[in-house]
C-alpha positions, 0 to 999 in steps of 0.5 A: 499500500502506497504511503503519502508522502508530503509534498515538501519531500517532493519539493512542494515549491517546485510542484505549486510554480508548475501549477501556477504556472500551469493555470496561468498559461490556460487563463491566457487562453481563455482570456484571449477567447473571452473577447470574442463570440464563442460557440459552444457544443451542447453536453446533454440537453441542459449543459455545453463546453467550448472549444476554450474548454478543450484547448485550456485543457489539452494545455494544462494536461500537457505541461502537467504530464510533462512534469509528473508522467506518473499522476494520474488525471480526473478532468472536466472534458477528456478520458480520466487517465490511471496514474503509477503513484498514489497522486492525481490532478483534479483538472476544471479547465474553464469553471464557470462556461456559461458566464465565460459564453454570455461575458460574465468574468465570474469563471475560472481555472481550477487544478488540485493535487491529492495523494490517495482521494486527500486533496494536497494542493489548490489553484485558482486563477481568474484570468480576468480580475487576476485573482489567484487563490493557492494553498497546501494541505496545512500551510494556510490558503492564500489570494494572491500572496496574502493570506485569506480567512473565511467570514465571522458571520453566524446569522443565516439571515445576514448570510450571502448564500450561492446556490447551484444545481446539475443539468439533469432535470430533477437535480433541477427542480431539487435545486429550485426548490433548494433556492427558494428556501434560501431566498428566504432565509438569507440576506441573498442568493447568487446562482453563479454555476461556477462552484471554484470560484464559488469556493474561493468566495466563502474563503476570502469571506465575500461569501458565506455558503455555497449549497450545489447538488450537482459540483463534481471532482474536478469542479470542487477539489482545489477549492475544497482544500482552499476553503479548509485552509482558511477556516471553513467546512465542506460536507457533501451534499448527500453525507455528512461527511467529506469525499471528493470524489462524489457529487455535490457539496455544502460548505460554509463559513462553518459558522452558519453550517448548522442553521442552514443545513436546518433551514434546508432539511438535511 
């Protein structure tokens, strides 16, 4: 059985620099495409993908595999790659595709590194705002080299909450029900469909919670660590524990979690 190797043992600064470089390179592709009228393809009845998704993903995979060829890869648009080292990348080349298409600069590149399903390193980069979020397990969370932490809001009635849902019709109906409950009990609800950035904005204290019944591992892997390192809490949508490989997430600044779960009856 493989034993966890601390990232310090594999030169964490080198790994972090490689991931940041890949995220910024992919971000340059997204920024270049953002100002154009973007064509998209249907990905199921209620989901979409763009050329920028594919180009960003290809570049990230190419750069990471050049440095770490034995690592596995879980990604948004391509088949997963089985690794040989126990390490695995979780890649979302364009978190917030619908925002990207409609001209809303709320989107990002997200890259997480796990060892045996435990996230050890996370990077999320918004190429339009230039905001670079990152964290190493046990070392805190940062935005452009400045340490960040969650808000201390403890009343749901005064909180800002993000909500999103999967593209399947039963999940959409469930999500609309969640949205109604949250809208009536919180200060304001936002629907961004960009879970990586939502989690990072909880980490920095702008948002207080995210409820998403459809976020996938590549959506939430990197930012779940960033939020945890900023003092927040994450759990699966369908159970009280946290497994990065399951779909759906409930994330909070930790102070409103119990009140939120009571309102949602979860």
